[in-house]
MARKEKOL-829891 format. One record per residue: residue number from 1; z, y, x of N, C-alpha, C, O in turn. Coordinates in Angstrom, 3 decimals. Example, Ala and Ser with C-alpha at 12.3 -4.5 7.8 and 13.67 -1.06 7.14 Angstrom:
BEGIN
num n.Z n.Y n.X ca.Z ca.Y ca.X c.Z c.Y c.X o.Z o.Y o.X
1 7.800 -5.690 13.190 7.800 -4.500 12.300 7.800 -3.300 13.200 8.465 -3.319 14.236;
2 7.080 -2.250 12.850 7.140 -1.060 13.670 7.870 0.030 12.900 8.039 1.138 13.409;
***
This chain:
BEGIN
num n.Z n.Y n.X ca.Z ca.Y ca.X c.Z c.Y c.X o.Z o.Y o.X
1 0.377 -1.550 1.154 0.206 -0.049 0.585 -0.702 0.576 0.748 -1.893 0.636 0.441;
2 0.974 1.693 2.003 0.917 2.651 2.927 -0.481 3.250 3.003 -0.724 4.430 2.750;
3 -2.096 1.621 3.667 -3.045 1.566 4.316 -3.463 2.761 2.473 -3.290 3.907 2.058;
4 -3.799 2.017 2.216 -3.854 2.670 1.052 -3.718 4.419 1.056 -4.715 5.124 1.216;
5 -2.350 4.984 0.857 -2.076 5.779 0.473 -2.817 6.450 1.955 -3.319 7.557 1.761;
6 -2.884 6.157 2.739 -3.473 6.885 4.136 -5.038 7.218 3.997 -5.490 8.267 4.457;
7 -5.992 6.098 3.218 -7.276 6.620 3.120 -6.755 7.477 1.849 -6.641 8.694 1.997;
8 -6.444 6.900 0.639 -6.435 8.470 0.205 -6.424 10.225 0.324 -7.192 11.118 -0.034;
9 -5.309 10.171 0.924 -4.341 11.145 2.284 -5.443 11.732 2.416 -5.824 12.726 1.797;
10 -6.365 10.749 3.768 -6.448 11.731 4.460 -8.548 11.904 4.391 -9.369 12.191 5.262;
11 -8.673 11.579 3.009 -10.138 11.954 2.324 -10.104 13.293 2.141 -9.243 14.028 1.658;
12 -12.092 13.673 2.992 -12.805 14.332 3.189 -13.093 15.200 2.140 -13.434 14.522 1.171;
13 -13.111 16.391 1.890 -13.606 17.603 1.019 -14.893 16.833 0.302 -14.250 16.015 -0.356;
14 -16.169 16.575 0.018 -17.023 16.294 -0.586 -17.648 16.837 -0.373 -18.670 16.271 -0.762;
15 -18.032 18.152 0.253 -18.782 18.614 1.539 -19.421 18.146 3.267 -20.373 18.357 4.019;
16 -17.544 17.046 3.150 -17.779 17.176 4.639 -19.384 15.877 4.741 -20.077 14.944 4.336;
17 -19.237 16.317 5.122 -20.995 15.317 6.501 -19.920 13.819 7.657 -19.535 13.662 8.816;
18 -19.898 13.226 6.579 -19.261 12.049 7.270 -21.014 10.992 8.537 -22.167 10.782 8.159;
19 -20.451 10.689 9.731 -20.850 9.934 9.764 -20.869 8.898 9.386 -19.728 8.437 9.374;
20 -22.081 7.773 8.814 -21.137 6.187 8.654 -19.939 5.733 8.972 -18.943 5.495 8.289;
21 -20.256 5.610 10.550 -19.151 5.312 11.660 -17.808 5.489 10.667 -17.224 4.553 10.120;
22 -17.523 6.639 10.582 -16.867 7.751 10.695 -15.855 6.623 9.172 -14.720 6.145 9.169;
23 -17.175 6.601 7.921 -16.929 6.476 7.074 -16.174 5.034 6.404 -15.381 4.871 5.477;
24 -16.817 4.145 7.326 -16.152 3.241 7.810 -14.470 2.478 8.267 -13.573 1.689 7.973;
25 -14.970 3.427 9.146 -13.171 3.585 9.638 -12.175 3.495 8.295 -11.455 2.641 7.779;
26 -12.535 4.789 8.054 -11.164 5.458 5.967 -11.582 3.758 5.465 -11.019 2.675 5.307;
27 -12.724 4.270 5.369 -12.975 3.002 4.720 -12.518 1.500 4.245 -12.807 0.867 3.229;
28 -11.724 1.186 5.328 -11.442 -0.294 6.135 -10.251 -0.259 5.517 -9.821 -1.245 4.919;
29 -9.289 1.406 5.632 -8.015 0.920 5.367 -7.854 1.745 3.907 -7.116 2.682 3.602;
30 -8.845 1.008 3.146 -8.266 1.102 1.726 -7.935 -0.543 1.160 -7.550 -0.655 -0.003;
31 -8.069 -1.567 1.858 -7.321 -2.900 1.404 -8.716 -3.564 0.983 -8.629 -3.833 -0.215;
32 -9.949 -3.930 1.481 -11.135 -4.585 0.467 -11.824 -4.709 1.365 -13.023 -4.658 1.091;
33 -11.383 -4.966 3.102 -12.200 -5.203 4.739 -12.891 -4.175 5.235 -12.493 -3.035 4.995;
34 -13.842 -4.348 5.874 -14.851 -3.125 6.966 -16.460 -4.022 5.576 -17.012 -4.987 5.049;
35 -16.316 -2.613 5.799 -18.254 -2.433 5.199 -18.877 -2.371 6.786 -18.454 -1.876 7.831;
36 -20.551 -3.411 6.280 -22.053 -2.331 7.261 -22.456 -1.596 7.177 -22.359 -1.539 5.951;
37 -22.885 -0.871 7.390 -23.516 0.656 7.966 -24.957 -0.509 7.466 -25.271 -0.932 8.578;
38 -25.677 -1.022 6.717 -27.201 -0.857 6.275 -28.616 -0.106 5.764 -28.854 0.186 4.592;
39 -29.277 0.078 6.621 -30.622 0.522 6.420 -31.275 0.893 5.218 -32.285 1.093 5.892;
40 -31.578 1.122 4.274 -31.933 1.449 2.950 -33.407 1.722 3.577 -32.919 2.361 4.510;
41 -34.679 1.771 3.828 -36.123 1.321 3.590 -36.664 2.204 2.492 -37.523 3.061 2.699;
42 -36.162 1.975 1.398 -36.985 1.704 -0.198 -35.670 3.961 0.290 -35.952 4.643 1.275;
43 -34.837 4.259 -0.460 -34.897 5.196 0.449 -34.118 6.327 1.154 -33.131 7.059 1.078;
44 -35.300 5.964 1.957 -34.760 6.334 3.654 -33.047 6.799 3.839 -32.926 8.013 4.002;
45 -32.335 6.377 3.838 -31.379 6.003 3.607 -30.376 5.756 4.348 -30.917 4.916 5.067;
46 -28.358 5.903 5.097 -27.663 4.438 5.343 -26.849 4.190 4.570 -26.037 5.086 4.337;
47 -26.755 3.318 4.086 -25.734 2.691 2.778 -24.695 2.506 3.513 -24.611 2.901 4.676;
48 -23.740 1.837 2.848 -22.153 1.444 3.464 -22.044 -0.187 2.050 -21.859 -0.211 0.834;
49 -22.289 -1.327 3.154 -22.218 -2.138 1.935 -20.378 -3.307 2.559 -19.877 -3.558 3.655;
50 -19.950 -3.715 0.845 -19.198 -4.020 0.277 -19.793 -5.121 0.363 -20.894 -4.897 0.866;
51 -19.634 -6.458 0.091 -20.026 -7.206 -1.335 -20.126 -8.171 -1.526 -20.876 -8.829 -2.248;
52 -18.288 -8.678 0.012 -17.554 -9.607 -0.506 -16.432 -9.890 -1.252 -16.087 -11.036 -1.539;
53 -15.656 -8.552 -1.683 -14.368 -8.521 -2.620 -14.656 -8.449 -4.382 -15.013 -7.313 -4.694;
54 -14.615 -8.954 -5.011 -14.894 -9.307 -6.019 -14.917 -8.711 -7.234 -15.804 -8.477 -8.055;
55 -12.871 -8.367 -7.128 -11.625 -8.152 -7.207 -11.110 -6.862 -6.929 -11.126 -6.877 -5.698;
56 -10.759 -5.991 -7.190 -10.067 -4.452 -6.710 -9.539 -3.522 -7.555 -10.218 -2.859 -8.339;
57 -8.045 -3.425 -7.397 -7.403 -2.363 -8.235 -8.671 -1.032 -8.161 -9.460 -0.840 -7.236;
58 -8.552 -0.315 -9.332 -8.422 1.178 -9.727 -8.650 1.697 -8.469 -9.781 1.940 -8.049;
59 -7.594 1.887 -7.823 -7.095 2.243 -6.756 -7.598 2.372 -5.583 -7.566 3.446 -4.981;
60 -8.207 1.138 -5.036 -8.605 0.386 -4.252 -9.954 0.900 -4.172 -10.397 1.315 -3.101;
61 -10.706 0.900 -5.347 -11.771 1.394 -5.463 -12.331 3.143 -5.589 -13.429 3.522 -5.180;
62 -11.359 3.978 -6.202 -10.910 5.706 -5.350 -10.683 5.793 -4.096 -11.282 6.605 -3.393;
63 -9.836 5.015 -3.664 -10.259 4.727 -2.225 -11.556 4.057 -0.758 -11.904 4.080 0.423;
64 -11.727 3.610 -1.947 -13.201 4.189 -1.269 -14.116 4.653 -1.503 -15.197 4.312 -1.023;
65 -13.929 5.632 -2.367 -14.716 6.985 -3.180 -14.874 7.876 -2.026 -15.840 8.214 -1.342;
66 -12.994 8.285 -2.024 -12.522 8.698 -1.072 -12.773 8.649 0.512 -12.613 9.672 1.178;
67 -13.061 7.769 0.940 -13.393 7.804 2.304 -14.683 7.554 2.309 -15.367 7.765 3.310;
68 -15.153 7.092 1.231 -17.013 7.363 1.777 -17.697 8.739 2.109 -18.624 8.954 2.891;
69 -16.618 10.095 0.876 -17.342 11.327 0.978 -18.698 10.723 -0.235 -18.856 9.888 -1.126;
70 -19.206 11.467 0.264 -20.661 11.355 -0.308 -21.316 10.213 -0.257 -22.231 10.122 -1.075;
71 -21.167 9.435 0.345 -22.458 8.007 1.131 -22.879 8.153 -0.065 -22.762 9.078 -0.869;
72 -23.668 6.585 -0.137 -24.230 6.233 -0.523 -23.203 4.721 -0.218 -23.016 4.411 0.958;
73 -22.617 3.895 -1.281 -21.281 3.056 -1.452 -22.102 1.772 -2.138 -22.530 2.090 -3.247;
74 -22.552 -0.123 -1.607 -22.909 -0.598 -2.675 -21.610 -2.444 -1.944 -21.365 -3.089 -0.925;
75 -21.287 -2.376 -3.317 -19.973 -3.461 -4.158 -20.611 -4.578 -4.988 -21.304 -4.511 -6.003;
76 -20.180 -5.634 -4.266 -20.631 -7.059 -5.729 -20.987 -5.869 -6.889 -20.801 -4.652 -6.861;
77 -21.701 -6.932 -8.125 -21.944 -6.710 -8.790 -20.548 -6.201 -9.604 -20.028 -5.095 -9.751;
78 -20.331 -7.061 -9.891 -18.161 -7.178 -10.612 -17.799 -6.136 -10.389 -16.965 -5.765 -11.215;
79 -18.149 -5.013 -9.197 -17.172 -4.115 -8.936 -18.050 -2.571 -8.854 -17.497 -1.523 -8.518;
80 -18.930 -2.637 -9.081 -20.584 -1.745 -8.275 -19.893 -0.827 -10.521 -19.083 0.041 -10.844;
81 -20.516 -1.426 -11.042 -20.132 -0.477 -12.328 -19.467 0.356 -12.480 -19.986 1.426 -12.796;
82 -17.350 0.245 -12.265 -16.311 0.299 -12.045 -15.916 1.724 -11.048 -15.511 2.869 -11.248;
83 -16.419 0.626 -9.545 -17.090 1.896 -8.853 -16.821 2.834 -9.063 -15.730 3.402 -9.116;
84 -18.645 3.388 -9.346 -19.264 4.602 -10.206 -18.869 5.339 -11.470 -19.237 6.478 -11.757;
85 -17.876 4.363 -12.376 -18.043 5.632 -13.110 -16.664 6.045 -12.602 -16.483 7.230 -12.879;
86 -15.314 5.348 -11.771 -14.780 6.396 -11.149 -15.171 7.390 -9.535 -14.440 7.773 -8.621;
87 -16.275 7.492 -9.721 -17.178 8.503 -7.943 -17.704 9.638 -9.103 -17.787 10.866 -9.101;
88 -18.124 8.188 -10.444 -19.307 10.088 -11.520 -18.300 10.882 -12.002 -18.468 12.101 -12.025;
89 -16.718 10.113 -12.606 -15.642 10.758 -12.839 -14.913 11.611 -11.570 -13.766 11.717 -12.003;
90 -14.926 12.328 -10.153 -14.587 13.009 -9.661 -15.419 14.567 -9.236 -15.066 15.746 -9.290;
91 -17.412 13.454 -8.548 -18.182 14.168 -8.798 -18.664 15.412 -10.143 -19.033 16.585 -10.086;
92 -18.460 14.563 -11.144 -18.826 15.733 -12.586 -17.929 16.867 -12.312 -18.367 17.953 -11.934;
93 -16.172 16.533 -12.574 -15.281 17.549 -12.288 -14.913 18.414 -10.909 -14.174 19.398 -10.913;
94 -15.613 17.821 -9.647 -15.777 18.818 -8.606 -16.941 19.773 -8.766 -17.026 20.883 -8.241;
95 -17.598 19.344 -9.355 -19.608 20.123 -9.418 -19.140 20.600 -10.229 -19.134 21.777 -9.868;
96 -18.336 20.522 -11.910 -17.989 21.490 -12.834 -17.367 22.700 -12.301 -17.863 23.758 -12.690;
97 -16.306 22.766 -11.428 -15.455 24.255 -11.028 -16.512 23.940 -10.180 -16.679 22.828 -10.680;
98 -17.294 23.984 -9.387 -18.103 24.585 -8.358 -18.517 25.294 -9.557 -17.853 26.017 -10.300;
99 -19.440 25.036 -9.595 -19.991 25.899 -11.007 -19.693 27.327 -11.912 -20.363 28.274 -12.324;
100 -18.318 26.899 -11.959 -17.307 27.803 -13.130 -17.393 28.796 -11.928 -18.074 29.819 -12.009;
101 -16.512 28.386 -10.540 -16.412 29.306 -9.355 -17.510 30.642 -9.428 -17.337 31.801 -9.803;
102 -18.691 29.939 -8.902 -20.126 30.534 -9.393 -20.120 31.703 -9.652 -19.883 32.799 -9.144;
103 -20.568 31.046 -10.952 -20.024 32.186 -12.359 -19.793 32.444 -12.160 -20.497 32.997 -11.315;
104 -18.069 33.049 -12.100 -16.965 33.262 -12.495 -17.400 34.893 -11.182 -17.196 36.021 -11.631;
105 -17.872 34.765 -9.924 -18.164 35.300 -9.465 -19.173 35.982 -8.860 -19.559 36.487 -7.806;
106 -19.460 35.737 -10.167 -20.875 36.539 -10.597 -20.874 37.177 -11.866 -21.561 38.134 -12.223;
107 -20.033 36.543 -12.498 -19.957 37.935 -13.990 -20.310 37.544 -14.216 -21.385 38.140 -14.293;
108 -20.572 35.609 -14.945 -21.100 35.598 -15.617 -20.615 34.673 -16.717 -21.343 34.038 -17.480;
109 -18.935 34.683 -16.691 -18.401 32.816 -16.657 -18.081 33.196 -18.082 -18.324 32.388 -18.979;
110 -17.448 34.603 -18.399 -17.525 34.456 -20.645 -18.850 34.451 -21.254 -19.237 34.811 -22.366;
111 -19.266 34.102 -20.550 -20.918 34.186 -21.453 -21.590 32.868 -21.199 -22.660 32.585 -21.737;
112 -21.318 32.521 -20.846 -21.515 30.884 -20.428 -21.853 29.476 -21.452 -20.917 28.677 -21.488;
113 -22.637 29.236 -21.978 -23.218 28.849 -23.636 -22.025 27.111 -23.797 -21.926 26.222 -22.952;
114 -21.583 27.166 -24.662 -20.456 25.395 -25.282 -21.688 24.326 -25.191 -22.547 24.285 -26.072;
115 -21.698 23.734 -24.408 -22.536 23.021 -25.285 -21.831 21.924 -26.261 -20.723 21.398 -26.363;
116 -23.356 21.859 -27.059 -22.669 20.476 -28.380 -23.759 19.284 -28.651 -24.950 19.387 -28.359;
117 -23.304 18.415 -29.110 -24.168 17.863 -29.240 -24.971 17.975 -30.199 -24.490 17.316 -31.121;
118 -25.872 18.409 -30.496 -27.122 18.195 -31.808 -27.469 19.687 -31.611 -27.817 20.340 -32.594;
119 -27.377 20.379 -30.143 -27.752 21.451 -31.054 -28.379 21.918 -29.544 -28.517 23.106 -29.255;
120 -28.753 20.759 -28.584 -29.199 21.443 -27.520 -30.208 22.195 -27.221 -30.648 22.130 -26.073;
121 -30.848 23.138 -28.235 -32.587 23.656 -28.462 -31.395 25.420 -27.848 -31.641 26.215 -26.940;
122 -30.554 25.400 -28.545 -29.972 26.221 -28.806 -28.932 26.660 -27.186 -28.697 27.700 -26.571;
123 -28.541 25.125 -27.025 -28.265 25.529 -25.287 -28.475 26.499 -23.951 -28.147 27.485 -23.290;
124 -29.574 24.971 -24.210 -30.731 25.704 -23.119 -31.476 26.869 -23.911 -32.530 26.392 -24.332;
125 -31.408 27.606 -24.117 -32.175 28.898 -24.512 -30.656 29.810 -23.880 -30.745 30.730 -23.067;
126 -29.577 29.399 -24.354 -28.362 29.626 -24.011 -28.067 30.242 -22.095 -27.558 31.229 -21.563;
127 -28.785 28.884 -21.604 -29.166 29.272 -19.790 -29.668 29.526 -20.001 -29.444 29.281 -21.187;
128 -30.649 30.065 -20.015 -31.999 30.559 -20.004 -31.603 32.016 -19.740 -31.808 32.808 -18.819;
129 -30.966 32.057 -20.890 -30.958 33.638 -21.136 -29.344 34.004 -19.612 -29.280 34.969 -18.850;
130 -28.669 33.192 -19.688 -27.860 34.309 -19.153 -28.222 33.919 -17.708 -27.327 34.087 -16.880;
131 -28.992 33.594 -17.426 -29.362 33.974 -16.063 -30.564 34.833 -15.638 -31.026 35.029 -14.514;
132 -31.070 35.443 -17.236 -32.196 36.193 -16.933 -33.638 36.296 -17.165 -33.768 35.718 -18.245;
133 -35.160 36.809 -16.679 -36.182 36.665 -17.053 -36.315 34.916 -16.195 -36.214 33.731 -16.513;
134 -36.579 35.690 -15.058 -37.283 34.565 -13.667 -37.039 33.346 -14.731 -38.008 32.594 -14.840;
135 -35.515 32.930 -15.800 -34.564 31.536 -16.108 -35.948 31.684 -17.557 -35.646 31.013 -18.543;
136 -36.963 32.271 -17.646 -37.495 32.416 -19.534 -38.239 30.769 -18.860 -38.935 30.591 -17.861;
137 -37.768 29.862 -19.812 -38.998 28.721 -19.921 -38.206 27.609 -18.367 -38.535 27.371 -17.205;
138 -37.895 27.506 -18.618 -37.067 26.899 -17.080 -36.774 25.243 -18.011 -36.637 24.178 -17.409;
139 -36.746 25.329 -19.001 -36.433 23.682 -19.712 -37.466 23.632 -20.964 -37.716 24.457 -21.843;
140 -37.986 22.285 -20.680 -38.763 22.036 -22.109 -38.113 20.672 -23.508 -37.429 19.844 -22.907;
141 -38.149 20.512 -24.239 -37.996 19.516 -24.465 -39.229 17.393 -24.035 -40.448 17.243 -24.125;
142 -38.695 16.855 -23.836 -38.469 15.937 -23.061 -38.390 14.434 -23.502 -38.325 13.669 -22.539;
143 -38.378 13.721 -24.964 -38.475 13.048 -25.340 -37.210 12.597 -25.774 -36.708 11.496 -25.544;
144 -36.447 14.099 -26.811 -35.367 13.886 -28.062 -34.258 14.916 -27.067 -33.340 15.428 -27.709;
145 -34.330 15.307 -25.156 -33.705 15.679 -24.813 -34.198 17.212 -24.368 -34.535 17.996 -25.255;
146 -34.236 17.692 -22.686 -33.935 18.576 -22.183 -34.236 19.303 -20.867 -33.449 20.107 -20.368;
147 -35.667 18.906 -20.222 -35.780 18.612 -18.753 -36.742 20.062 -18.957 -37.422 20.644 -19.802;
148 -35.957 20.253 -16.611 -36.571 21.316 -16.222 -38.308 21.163 -16.503 -38.864 20.104 -16.211;
149 -39.184 22.469 -17.167 -40.515 22.206 -17.563 -40.834 22.564 -16.000 -40.590 23.469 -15.201;
150 -41.522 21.320 -16.042 -42.609 21.330 -14.929 -43.773 22.244 -14.543 -44.403 22.019 -13.510;
151 -44.105 23.370 -15.424 -44.467 24.903 -15.020 -44.032 25.664 -13.725 -44.421 26.141 -12.659;
152 -42.409 25.343 -14.969 -41.369 26.690 -13.797 -41.534 26.126 -12.777 -41.930 26.626 -11.724;
153 -41.187 24.793 -13.024 -40.285 24.018 -11.581 -41.752 24.622 -10.265 -41.626 25.116 -9.144;
154 -43.005 24.287 -11.063 -44.117 24.438 -9.323 -44.491 26.593 -8.971 -45.051 27.337 -8.166;
155 -43.433 26.638 -10.657 -43.482 28.588 -10.042 -41.920 28.807 -8.540 -41.736 29.604 -7.620;
156 -41.102 27.490 -9.132 -39.817 28.049 -8.280 -39.634 27.094 -6.631 -38.660 26.814 -5.932;
157 -41.136 26.823 -6.525 -41.927 26.073 -5.781 -42.213 27.194 -4.173 -42.161 26.597 -3.098;
158 -42.419 28.331 -4.158 -41.921 28.922 -2.979 -41.303 29.379 -3.387 -41.866 30.248 -4.052;
159 -40.194 29.432 -3.500 -38.567 29.567 -3.123 -37.782 28.088 -2.975 -36.709 28.098 -2.371;
160 -38.154 27.149 -3.371 -37.914 25.953 -3.248 -36.045 24.994 -3.844 -35.207 24.202 -3.412;
161 -36.483 26.173 -5.541 -35.635 26.364 -6.730 -34.052 26.829 -5.805 -32.959 26.374 -6.140;
162 -34.284 27.996 -4.391 -33.118 29.231 -4.565 -32.998 30.291 -4.810 -31.910 30.839 -4.634;
163 -34.070 30.956 -5.304 -33.897 31.664 -5.826 -32.939 32.023 -6.819 -32.350 31.063 -7.315;
164 -32.432 33.865 -7.503 -31.231 33.530 -7.914 -31.148 32.664 -9.983 -30.248 32.382 -10.774;
165 -32.897 32.572 -9.965 -32.522 31.743 -11.158 -31.834 30.934 -11.275 -30.853 30.775 -12.002;
166 -32.872 29.632 -9.680 -32.893 27.636 -9.826 -31.337 27.976 -9.772 -30.757 27.452 -10.722;
167 -30.251 28.913 -8.688 -29.677 28.859 -8.730 -27.891 28.707 -9.187 -26.817 28.161 -8.934;
168 -28.680 29.746 -10.113 -27.500 30.055 -12.186 -27.605 29.129 -12.427 -26.660 28.362 -12.617;
169 -29.245 28.727 -12.549 -28.697 27.222 -14.321 -28.379 25.896 -13.018 -28.670 24.814 -12.509;
170 -28.126 26.260 -13.034 -27.461 24.852 -11.626 -26.742 25.072 -11.742 -26.172 24.314 -12.527;
171 -25.836 26.268 -11.206 -24.343 26.984 -11.394 -23.876 26.479 -12.982 -22.788 25.916 -13.105;
172 -24.958 26.762 -14.471 -25.255 26.967 -14.774 -24.551 25.585 -15.797 -23.587 25.511 -16.559;
173 -25.405 24.804 -15.421 -25.893 23.457 -16.130 -24.471 22.699 -15.632 -23.730 22.072 -16.389;
174 -24.211 22.944 -13.869 -23.088 22.175 -13.869 -22.382 23.259 -14.986 -22.779 23.554 -16.113;
175 -21.533 23.597 -14.456 -20.048 24.487 -15.219 -19.986 23.970 -17.008 -18.825 23.817 -17.386;
176 -20.336 23.882 -17.362 -21.739 23.413 -18.860 -20.282 22.368 -19.148 -19.124 22.627 -19.472;
177 -21.006 21.125 -18.851 -20.328 20.100 -18.513 -21.044 19.413 -19.715 -20.525 18.477 -20.322;
178 -22.689 20.112 -20.132 -23.610 18.998 -20.637 -23.784 17.958 -20.034 -23.853 18.142 -18.819;
179 -23.960 16.205 -20.571 -25.427 15.811 -19.674 -26.664 16.029 -18.990 -27.785 16.326 -19.403;
180 -26.190 15.807 -17.813 -27.506 15.873 -16.611 -27.403 15.079 -16.415 -26.427 14.361 -16.198;
181 -29.708 14.804 -16.451 -29.912 13.772 -15.595 -30.524 14.197 -14.419 -30.713 15.367 -14.089;
182 -30.808 13.247 -13.836 -31.711 13.895 -12.637 -32.924 12.392 -12.031 -34.032 12.503 -11.507;
183 -32.436 11.588 -12.248 -33.778 10.720 -12.115 -35.194 11.282 -13.856 -35.241 11.018 -15.057;
184 -35.909 11.992 -13.012 -36.445 12.470 -13.920 -36.908 13.319 -14.417 -37.972 13.582 -14.978;
185 -35.772 13.900 -14.116 -34.415 15.178 -14.424 -34.579 15.532 -16.251 -34.516 16.669 -16.717;
186 -34.769 14.420 -16.970 -34.048 14.906 -18.093 -32.956 14.248 -18.578 -32.704 13.247 -17.908;
187 -32.283 14.417 -19.407 -30.790 14.580 -20.143 -30.946 14.497 -20.672 -31.654 15.369 -21.176;
188 -30.343 12.625 -21.965 -30.763 13.402 -23.415 -29.260 12.992 -24.345 -28.416 12.100 -24.258;
189 -29.511 14.347 -25.373 -28.285 14.377 -24.929 -27.349 13.601 -26.586 -26.127 13.451 -26.591;
***
């Protein structure tokens, strides 16, 4: 138990760049064995693989999450879904707070529209209005949800999505708590 607590207390900030080797050392303190570093050719990233344990407590999975920072972790199928749920909850809370802090620093937090189920059209229009004229047309309806408009994204390529409108939209979506999807870039309500 002392090793598990050490791993949780020594967890890096979410934005800290960790080498896979340092993550392996930290993850090894969680009581589930020593992960191996594997290069995923499809995604062109190094992943941390720990396939052997098929049972783990939630506190051990949380320890793995914190010890690995944001590096990709692959576990046995029996554990991967639980680990992903723990990681997702941490990341959602972190990014929501980060988005709210950015909006507050820019005097926009009081105007952030609230996301309500079934009111996605009004919500995305409110986000576009919040972020100014450059954000107009950023979203379009896609398969019952909303995603970034390909036309708007093409206009953003010159800025690499880093102009004020792109940054505002990103932080507003993070702060709102709306369901987000990045693969295919759509989220269904």
